[in-house]
N, C-alpha and C positions, 0 to 999 in steps of 0.2 A: 732193859731188856733186848733181845736178840730179832735185831733184824735183817740182819745176813743178805745186805741186797745185791752182792755180788753174787752170791750163791743162788738167790732167785733168778739172776740173770741168766745164769751160765744154765740151771735147772731149765728155764724157758726155751735155750738155745737146745739143750738135750731133746726138746719134745719138737721141736720145730721140722714139720716134713720137708725137708729141703729138695731129695732126690723126686719126689714124687710132684712136686711144684712143677716140676720138667715133664713127667712123662702124664700127670693126668689131663693138662689141655690137651696135648697130642692125642691120647685116646677120647677124650669126648670130640675132639676136631675130626676123628673118621667117624665115629657114628652119627655126627651132624649130619655130614658130608653124605650118607649113604642115604639119611632120612631126606635129606632135601631135593634128593637127585629122583625120586616116586613122583609120578606125575601124580598120582589121586591123592597122596599128600597135598603137593603144591596145591591143587585145587581148595585143598582143605587150609589153605594159608600157612604151611608149616613152617613156625619159628623157634625151633631150639632154643633155650638158654640154659648156662650151669647155676644152679642151686646147691644148697646141703651145704654142711659142713667147710666142706674145702671153697667155694665159693664166699664162704661168710668170715673166712681166714681163722676157722677157729676149731679145724683139724690138726690133731696130735700123729707123732711118726706111728706107726705107718696109714697111709691113707688106702684103705681097703677098694671103697666104693665112690666114685664119683657119679653124683644124680644130676641127670639132663632131664628137664623139666621142657616136653613138646608142647609145645602150645599150638592148637590148631582153632585158631579164631571162628574159621569159617566151616566148621565140620556140620552135617547135616544133625539135626535132632533125632531123625532116625536112625541114628547108628550106634549101636549099644558100646558099650564097654568091651565086653567079649568080641564084638567085630574088631574093634581098633586094635585092642592085642592081638588076634588073628592075623590081622595085617601087618603089624610091625613084627611078629616074628616072622611070618615069611620074607619080608624086604631084609632083615639084618640076617635071617639063617645064610638064607643064599648069599650075601655078600661074604659073611666072617668064615660060615662052613665049620671045619675041625681044627685043632690044634695039631701038634705033632703026634700025639699021641693017640690019635684018633677021636679026642672026645668033641662033642658039639660043642663050640663056644656061645652060642645062642640058647639061654632058658628062661622059658616063661613063667613070670611070677604071677602072685595075686592082682597087682596093680602097674606091674611093669615087664620089661625085657631085661635080663642081666648078661650082659655079653663080656665074656671074660679077654683078658688081656696079658696072658701069659708074661710076654716077652717084660712086661712090666709091674707083673703081681699083683693086678689091681682089677677090677671089674667097671664096668659104667651100667649106671639103670635109668634106663630111658623110658619116663613117664608121660605117656600121652593126657593131655589136656583139654578141655573145651570149656567155653567161657560159661560163668554164672549169670542167672539172669540179672544180677546186679550189673552187668558190664563190665566190673573190674576186677573181679575176682574169680575163681576157677573150680572146675571138679575135675577128680581122675578117678579112676577105674573104683570100685569099692570092693574091699577084700571081701575074697567069698561069694561075690556075688556077680556073675558073669553076662549080667545087665544095667547093672544099677552103678550108679558114680555117686561121688561123697565131695561135698564142699572144702576147698583150701585156698592157701594164700602165701606160699612161699618165698615170690619174692617179695613180699611184706617184711619179712624179717632178716632178709638181708639189709635193708635200708633200715630196721630198727637197730639190728647189731651194731654199725654203723654212726648212729647218731648217739645210742648208748654209751657209746667208746669215746665220742667227743667230749660228753657232759661230763665224765669222771679222767678226761686227762688223759686218755690211752691204757686205763689199766682194767675197762672190760673186757676186753677180746683175750690179753693172756691171762684176767683172771678165770674164764671161764676155761681156756687152754687147762691150766691148772686142776680146776674141777673135772674135767674130762679124764684127764691123767691119776688123779685121786680114785673116780669112780672105777679106771682101769688096775688101779694097782688092789682096791679093796674086793672089789668083787670079780675081777677076770674078764678077759676081752669079750667071751660068748656069752655072760651070765646077765639077765636080766635086771633091773631097767637099765637102758642104754645111756649112752651119752648123750641122745639130744633130748631124753628125758630131766637128767641134772643140766642139760644148757639149757631149756624151759624154765628148769627152777631157778638156776642162778638169775636169769631174767625178770624174772618176778622178784626177786630179793632187791636186786639193785632196783626195778622200779617203784618199790614200794616203800623204798627210802630205807629199809633196814643195814644196808651194806655202806661203809664208810674205811677212810683211812687215810692215810698220807705215803706211803710206801706200799710194795708189792708184799712184804709181808701182811701187813694190816689188811688190804684187800684180799686178802688169801683167806687169812683168819676169820673175821669178819662174813667173809661171804660163806665159807665153811659151816659155819654156826646157823646161819640164814638157811641154807639149802637142807639139812640135818633137821632143823625145824620142818622144812615144808614136807621133806620123805615122811618124819614122823608123823605129821596131819594126815599125809595121803594114804599112808597104810593101816593107821591107827582106827581114822574117822573117815576116811572117804573124802577125803577136801581136794578135789582134783586142781592139777597144777595149769592155770591158766594159759589159754592160747593166746597169746600176745597180736596174733594177726588178725583172730578173727573173735571181736568183743562176743561175751557172752559166752564163747566155748571154752571145753578143755579138750588137753590133749589125752589120748588115749595110747597104751601102752599094753603088749603080750609079755606078762611074768606070773609066775604062778606064788601063791603064796608064800611059799618057803622062800624064793629069792626076794618077795618083797619083807620079808619078817628079817631078812640077814641084811638087807639093804637101811634098812631103818636103826638095825643094831651096829652094825661096821661106821655107818655116819655118824652117828649119835657120838660113838667112841672118837672117832678120829677129828670131831670136833674139838671135844673137851681135851683131846691129846694134843690139837695144834693151837689151842689158846694156852696151855701150860708151856708150850715150846716158846711163844711169842713171850710169855714176861719171864723165862728162863734166863738167868745172869749167864750162864757157863754156856759160851756160843758150841761147845762140843755135844753137849747134852740137848742142845735145841736143835743142830744140824742133822744128829739122830735120831730123832722127832720126826722131822719133816723128812728125810732119808726116807724112811719106813713109810712112811704115808704117801711119799709119791712113787715111790717103787723104784720099777726100771721101765727103759723103755722100748719101743716095737724094734730095734734091733737089741735088746737084753742088756742094756748099759744102766748103770747106776744114772739115775735123774738127778739127785740133788747132791752136790760135792762137800765134802768137810773142807771147812773154812782152815786156811793156814793154820799149821801149827796143833793139829788134831787128828789123833788114828782116825781109823776107820770104825774102832768102839766107841768116839766120842771122847775117849781120854788125852788130855794133853800130853804133848812129846815134851822130852825132857829139854831140848835146845834145838831152837831152830834159827839156820842161818838164812836173811833174807837180803836182796842186795839193800846195801848201804849200810849193812853192821858196821859197827865200830869194833863190837868184841864178837871173837869167834872160839869156840872149845879148843881147846889142849888137842893135839894129835899124838900118835905115838913117836912124834921124832924119828923117826924113818922114811928116808928117799928112795925111791924106783927110777 
């Protein structure tokens, strides 16, 4: 069987957002400082915290969005979601203004304010949140409704991620990264369903006991099969993907019927391809299959390398000289 341990380790390094780990905290801090300095928000007990894939350490190269969950524990119940979004916009727009090309850096969205950081090549999404009636979870602005709020609990997902990673000896987080990269390779950067949908499906697969393995290759193949089944059930039968942070809830996504059918087909094929690759005796053929599944990273570099002794097309090289080899091929007997 082709487990290709070194190649999977190299693939994970290839999708690690190293540069963004420096820029994302700086961008977050700038937005945090501006919001914390506002007198009205201070009265509301403003307390921003990082959430999202970056916070959970499951983001892949490159990080485009950094999510800041702006908790407002003392906000009056009479303040509508539209009103707080207006206030956020006024505060952030005054501070960040326009970029060098004259484009406004702050953009109001359905449930957040997006602030661009062109020098870093990323955005910060600032999401206002008020306490839910249980006193433990939160509400954020409802998409499409300027006066309503919707129940959420994003901080819980951070702790669940850490717990699941510990339960599986550190394999959960890297497997989520590989599944997110696979989604990007199969569907493209801007097509739905997005990375969070695949992450939620991955958590559900792990939590249900469907995922197992002794190394990264086995975890990847096992998870891809389980996730493909979840995607199939979601698209074909409308079986929702569980929201692990809110019992009894499922996650919602915005995707067209065509996008969903495409995802179902591609993930089904990908799961079969990965299973065949794991059982392949020829490491070159196996690596070629994994290479196609994982595609290229955010810097347009091939993610999965070929093992030593194999060409890019999966064929074996005629002869390989490795450190310590006792036999080397004959040369041309010329000296320069």
